[in-house]
C-alpha positions as CSV (number, residue, x, y, z in Angstrom):
1,X,-0.7,9.4,-12.8
2,X,1.1,12.1,-14.6
3,X,3.2,9.9,-16.8
4,X,2.3,8.6,-20.2
5,X,5.9,8.9,-21.3
6,X,4.8,8.2,-24.8
7,X,6.6,4.9,-25.3
8,X,5.3,5.5,-28.8
9,X,7.0,8.9,-29.1
10,X,9.1,7.4,-31.9
11,X,6.0,6.3,-33.7
12,X,5.7,9.6,-35.5
13,X,9.3,9.2,-36.7
14,X,8.8,5.9,-38.4
15,X,7.7,7.5,-41.6
16,X,7.7,11.0,-43.0
17,X,4.8,13.2,-42.1
18,X,2.5,13.5,-45.1
19,X,-0.8,14.8,-43.6
20,X,-0.3,18.5,-42.8
21,X,-2.8,18.1,-39.9
22,X,-0.2,16.0,-38.1
23,X,2.4,18.7,-38.1
24,X,-0.2,21.3,-37.0
25,X,-1.3,19.1,-34.1
26,X,2.3,18.5,-33.0
27,X,2.9,22.2,-33.1
28,X,-0.2,22.8,-31.0
29,X,0.9,20.3,-28.4
30,X,4.4,21.9,-28.3
31,X,2.9,25.4,-27.8
32,X,0.7,24.1,-24.9
33,X,3.8,22.8,-23.2
34,X,6.0,25.8,-24.0
35,X,3.4,28.4,-22.8
36,X,1.7,26.6,-20.0
37,X,4.7,25.0,-18.3
38,X,6.8,28.0,-17.3
39,X,3.7,30.0,-16.4
40,X,2.5,27.3,-13.9
41,X,6.0,26.7,-12.6
42,X,6.6,30.4,-11.8
43,X,3.1,31.1,-10.4
44,X,3.0,27.8,-8.5
45,X,6.4,28.2,-7.0
46,X,5.7,31.8,-5.8
47,X,2.2,30.8,-4.5
48,X,3.5,27.7,-2.6
49,X,6.4,29.7,-1.1
50,X,4.0,32.4,0.1
51,X,1.7,29.7,1.5
52,X,4.6,28.2,3.5
53,X,5.7,31.6,4.6
54,X,2.3,32.7,5.8
55,X,1.6,29.5,7.8
56,X,5.1,29.6,9.4
57,X,5.1,33.3,10.2
58,X,1.5,33.7,11.4
59,X,1.1,32.7,15.1
60,X,-2.7,32.1,14.7
61,X,-2.3,29.8,11.7
62,X,1.0,28.1,12.9
63,X,-0.6,26.8,16.0
64,X,-3.0,24.5,14.2
65,X,-2.3,21.0,13.0
66,X,-4.0,21.9,9.7
67,X,-1.1,24.3,9.0
68,X,1.3,21.4,9.1
69,X,-0.7,19.5,6.5
70,X,-0.9,22.5,4.2
71,X,2.8,23.3,4.5
72,X,3.6,19.7,3.6
73,X,1.1,20.0,0.7
74,X,2.8,23.2,-0.6
75,X,6.2,21.5,-0.5
76,X,4.8,18.4,-2.3
77,X,3.2,20.7,-4.9
78,X,6.4,22.5,-5.5
79,X,8.5,19.4,-5.9
80,X,6.0,17.9,-8.3
81,X,6.1,21.0,-10.5
82,X,9.9,20.5,-10.8
83,X,10.1,16.7,-11.0
84,X,7.2,16.4,-13.4
85,X,6.3,19.6,-15.3
86,X,9.8,21.0,-15.6
87,X,11.0,17.7,-17.0
88,X,8.2,17.8,-19.6
89,X,9.1,21.4,-20.5
90,X,12.8,20.5,-20.9
91,X,11.9,17.5,-23.1
92,X,9.8,19.6,-25.4
93,X,11.9,22.8,-25.4
94,X,15.4,21.3,-25.5
95,X,14.8,17.7,-26.4
96,X,16.5,16.8,-23.1
97,X,14.9,14.3,-20.7
98,X,16.9,14.0,-17.4
99,X,15.5,10.5,-16.9
100,X,17.4,9.2,-19.9
101,X,20.7,10.4,-18.5
102,X,21.2,7.2,-16.5
103,X,19.3,4.3,-14.9
104,X,19.3,5.9,-11.5
105,X,17.6,9.1,-12.7
106,X,15.1,7.0,-14.5
107,X,14.1,5.2,-11.3
108,X,14.1,8.4,-9.2
109,X,12.1,10.3,-11.8
110,X,9.3,7.7,-12.1
111,X,9.2,7.0,-8.4
112,X,9.2,10.6,-7.5
113,X,6.3,11.7,-9.7
114,X,4.0,8.8,-8.8
115,X,4.8,9.0,-5.1
116,X,4.2,12.8,-5.0
117,X,0.9,12.5,-6.9
118,X,-0.4,9.9,-4.5
119,X,1.1,11.6,-1.4
120,X,-0.6,15.0,-2.0
121,X,-3.9,13.4,-2.7
122,X,-3.9,11.6,0.7
123,X,-2.6,14.7,2.5
124,X,-5.9,16.2,1.4
125,X,-7.8,13.2,2.7
126,X,-6.0,13.7,6.1
127,X,-7.0,17.4,6.2
128,X,-10.6,16.6,5.3
129,X,-10.7,13.9,8.1
130,X,-9.5,16.5,10.6
131,X,-12.1,19.0,9.5
132,X,-14.8,16.3,9.7
133,X,-13.7,15.6,13.3
134,X,-13.7,19.3,14.1
135,X,-17.4,19.5,13.1
136,X,-18.7,16.4,14.7
137,X,-16.5,16.1,17.8
138,X,-15.1,19.6,18.4
139,X,-14.4,18.9,22.1
140,X,-12.0,16.2,21.2
141,X,-10.4,17.5,18.0
142,X,-7.4,19.1,19.7
143,X,-6.6,15.9,21.5
144,X,-7.1,13.7,18.4
145,X,-5.4,16.0,15.9
146,X,-2.5,17.6,17.6
147,X,0.6,18.7,15.6
148,X,2.5,15.7,16.8
149,X,-0.3,13.4,15.6
150,X,-0.5,15.3,12.4
151,X,3.3,14.7,11.8
152,X,2.8,11.0,12.6
153,X,-0.1,10.8,10.2
154,X,2.0,12.4,7.5
155,X,4.9,10.1,8.1
156,X,2.6,7.0,8.1
157,X,0.9,8.1,4.9
158,X,4.3,8.7,3.2
159,X,5.6,5.3,4.4
160,X,2.6,3.4,3.0
161,X,2.7,5.2,-0.3
162,X,6.5,4.6,-0.5
163,X,5.8,0.8,-0.3
164,X,3.1,1.1,-3.0
165,X,5.6,2.8,-5.4
166,X,8.9,1.2,-4.4
167,X,8.6,-1.2,-7.3
168,X,9.9,1.5,-9.5
169,X,13.4,1.2,-7.9
170,X,13.9,-2.2,-9.6
171,X,11.4,-2.2,-12.5
172,X,12.1,1.2,-14.1
173,X,14.7,1.0,-16.7
174,X,16.0,2.6,-19.9
175,X,14.7,0.9,-23.1
176,X,15.8,1.2,-26.7
177,X,19.0,2.3,-28.5
178,X,21.3,4.7,-26.6
179,X,20.5,7.6,-29.0
180,X,16.8,7.3,-28.5
181,X,16.2,5.4,-25.3
182,X,13.4,6.2,-22.9
183,X,12.5,5.5,-19.3
184,X,9.6,3.1,-18.6
185,X,8.4,-0.1,-16.9
186,X,7.9,-3.1,-19.1
187,X,5.9,-5.8,-17.5
188,X,2.4,-7.1,-18.2
189,X,0.9,-6.2,-14.8
190,X,2.2,-2.6,-15.0
191,X,1.0,-2.1,-18.6
192,X,-2.5,-3.6,-18.0
193,X,-3.4,-2.9,-14.4
194,X,-1.3,-0.1,-12.9
195,X,-3.3,2.7,-14.6
196,X,-6.4,1.6,-12.7
197,X,-4.5,1.2,-9.4
198,X,-3.1,4.7,-10.1
199,X,-6.6,6.0,-10.7
200,X,-7.8,4.6,-7.4
201,X,-4.8,5.9,-5.3
202,X,-4.4,9.3,-6.9
203,X,-8.0,10.3,-7.8
204,X,-11.0,8.0,-7.3
205,X,-10.6,6.9,-3.6
206,X,-9.4,10.3,-2.3
207,X,-12.1,12.1,-4.2
208,X,-14.9,9.8,-2.9
209,X,-13.6,10.2,0.7
210,X,-13.2,14.0,0.4
211,X,-16.5,14.6,-1.4
212,X,-18.5,12.3,0.9
213,X,-17.1,13.9,4.1
214,X,-17.6,17.4,2.8
215,X,-21.2,16.7,1.9
216,X,-21.8,15.3,5.4
217,X,-20.1,18.4,6.9
218,X,-22.1,20.8,4.8
219,X,-25.3,19.1,5.9
220,X,-24.3,19.3,9.5
221,X,-23.4,23.0,9.2
222,X,-26.6,23.7,7.4
223,X,-28.6,22.1,10.2
224,X,-26.8,24.0,12.8
225,X,-27.2,27.3,11.0
226,X,-31.0,27.2,10.6
227,X,-32.5,30.3,12.0
228,X,-29.1,32.1,11.9
229,X,-28.8,35.4,10.1
230,X,-26.3,38.1,9.4
231,X,-22.6,37.3,10.2
232,X,-23.3,33.7,11.3
233,X,-25.2,32.9,8.1
234,X,-22.4,34.5,6.1
235,X,-19.8,32.5,8.0
236,X,-21.7,29.3,7.2
237,X,-21.9,30.2,3.5
238,X,-18.1,30.9,3.5
239,X,-17.4,27.5,5.0
240,X,-19.7,25.8,2.5
241,X,-17.8,27.5,-0.3
242,X,-14.4,26.3,1.1
243,X,-15.6,22.7,1.4
244,X,-17.1,22.6,-2.1
245,X,-14.1,24.3,-3.7
246,X,-11.6,21.8,-2.2
247,X,-13.6,18.8,-3.6
248,X,-14.5,20.3,-7.0
249,X,-11.0,21.6,-7.8
250,X,-9.4,18.4,-6.8
251,X,-11.8,16.4,-9.1
252,X,-11.7,18.8,-12.0
253,X,-7.9,19.1,-12.1
254,X,-6.9,15.5,-11.5
255,X,-9.5,13.4,-13.2
256,X,-8.9,14.3,-16.9
257,X,-5.3,13.0,-16.9
258,X,-6.2,9.7,-15.3
259,X,-9.0,9.2,-17.8
260,X,-6.5,10.0,-20.6
261,X,-4.0,7.4,-19.4
262,X,-6.7,4.7,-19.3
263,X,-8.2,5.7,-22.7
264,X,-4.9,6.1,-24.5
265,X,-3.2,2.8,-23.4
266,X,-0.7,0.6,-25.2
267,X,-3.5,-1.2,-27.1
268,X,-4.5,2.2,-28.6
269,X,-1.0,3.1,-29.7
270,X,-0.5,-0.4,-31.2
271,X,-3.3,0.3,-33.7
272,X,-3.2,4.1,-33.9
273,X,-2.5,6.1,-37.1
274,X,0.0,8.9,-37.1
275,X,-2.9,11.4,-37.0
276,X,-4.4,9.7,-34.0
277,X,-1.1,9.7,-32.2
278,X,-0.7,13.4,-32.9
279,X,-4.2,14.0,-31.6
280,X,-3.4,12.1,-28.4
281,X,-0.3,14.3,-27.9
282,X,-2.5,17.4,-27.9
283,X,-4.8,15.8,-25.4
284,X,-1.8,14.7,-23.3
285,X,-0.4,18.3,-23.2
286,X,-3.8,19.8,-22.2
287,X,-4.6,17.3,-19.5
288,X,-1.1,17.7,-18.0
289,X,-1.5,21.5,-17.8
290,X,-4.9,21.1,-16.2
291,X,-3.5,18.6,-13.7
292,X,-0.6,20.9,-12.7
293,X,-3.1,23.7,-12.0
294,X,-3.8,21.6,-8.9
295,X,-0.2,22.2,-7.8
296,X,-0.1,25.9,-8.8
297,X,-3.4,27.5,-7.6
298,X,-3.8,26.4,-3.9
299,X,-2.5,29.8,-2.7
300,X,-5.2,31.7,-4.6
301,X,-7.8,29.2,-3.5
302,X,-6.9,29.8,0.1
303,X,-7.1,33.6,-0.4
304,X,-10.4,33.5,-2.2
305,X,-12.2,30.9,0.0
306,X,-10.4,31.4,3.3
307,X,-11.1,34.9,4.9
308,X,-8.7,34.0,7.9
309,X,-5.9,33.1,5.6
310,X,-6.5,36.2,3.5
311,X,-6.4,38.4,6.6
312,X,-3.2,36.9,7.9
313,X,-1.6,37.3,4.4
314,X,-2.6,41.0,4.3
315,X,-1.5,41.5,7.9
316,X,1.9,40.1,7.3
317,X,2.4,42.1,4.1
318,X,1.3,45.3,5.9
319,X,3.6,44.5,8.8
320,X,6.6,44.0,6.6
321,X,5.9,47.3,4.8
322,X,5.4,49.3,8.0
323,X,8.5,48.0,9.8
324,X,11.1,49.6,7.6
325,X,9.4,53.0,7.8
326,X,9.0,52.7,11.6
327,X,12.7,51.9,11.9
328,X,13.6,54.8,9.6
329,X,11.5,57.1,11.9
330,X,13.3,55.9,15.0
331,X,16.7,56.4,13.4
332,X,15.8,59.9,12.2
333,X,14.6,60.8,15.7
334,X,17.8,59.5,17.3
335,X,19.8,61.5,14.7
336,X,17.9,64.7,15.5
337,X,18.3,64.2,19.3
338,X,22.0,63.7,18.8
């Protein structure tokens, strides 16, 4: 879903740029990549590593199957930042695209990005399904969603999506002269129908499932919380905020790029003017940065909407700050006694 790979990148090189607006638009697109990419990579990497660290170090969080899903999601987010966004940054900053180095990297690059995009979307579906069960059948949720079953679910999800994207291993190839070749898939089905399949797998179906389940969960919680006040009412509002934030952020961050890929298809570029191509490049840069926010901000979303996660984060930080001082005090005491 994150690949347009402008097969028309060379279109703007076919003739000299005359309209000054074209150069301005190209510069804007370049600046979006150069400013947004390193910022999201740094923030996203640190946030995802902190997420993994908290879930692995906190006994309270580590004991749940949800923690396994969110750890895997953080790993997938980090890989996608480097496989997808870092590659785009390198292409714009240094005019170096690792996919064009050889045919193997071309296949790995395309497969890796599409697989990771689909995989993380369906990990969110799995998390939502578990939460749905926790609300409606709480007495069975620990049996149905143990950590072993969560690991099996993650493996099964990955296996199915691997089969969906395995075609890149034989269809992806380098096209064009050696000096200016690019990595793409050239067949009628891929060019005409794959963007819609991609939309369904990466955004439409996951969002519908997540949004529908969250709405049902919210209604259920609201019905249970009637007549409750104080801390219980506050707890319900907090849960509602978490459920809504998961759905809305997923939709807001992932949908624009999918719409872009459908709107700016090959038919568009076959008839597009240089000015229209330049405009599409600005759109492409913006929707990419918006999309990769989805891979960079989960840590902050957990902190804002999840009081328990926030408490565990602060507790671990305080613990790591206090321990060196405590050790120093013990050492000093031993020295005095000696």
